[in-house]
Steps between C-alpha positions, in 0.01 A plus 500: 500500500833503313523356153669161481844518343544347161754230510749479221561164352829355614764487230645163423866474598741521211697182444853527625753539224709213637221266400496618139681299228701809411667489839642158418670661204656761730640225725624299203656823367687566818647149497580525126688831555715343766568183297578700181749701700651168603454578869422259780247619757774551751698712252202723417430530871855632554459752220176616658648490850233251590493133588453204270169435670383850404567418135325167530196652672471768235523248216230282668272795565525461879599868516418775258751746364425868480604708196839595638583142607394380151729762341787384722438135402503594129818707536678221690413266215638741240176636356262788558159510656353632173646209304353254756156662477515492122573127513200450731273709279594288199415183691170641621407610146536144368 
């Protein structure tokens, strides 16, 4: 008779980052970058070769930006990705 297999305990799913309070700071930061650059959503969309609704969805968290899209967003707003991340880190450390 074969030995019964030992079952591993199931790991708990990790909470999605979009439900963490830090993610709210990212979304607020995206909006702040645009507003500090004195750009309307439609203007930023044109710089990114995207629609106004893309900008709106990104700022609301309806879509998530990858690293390259985030860098493009920062550059279009006149800053760098590293400066944006430093701003976020400072907020998260508070």
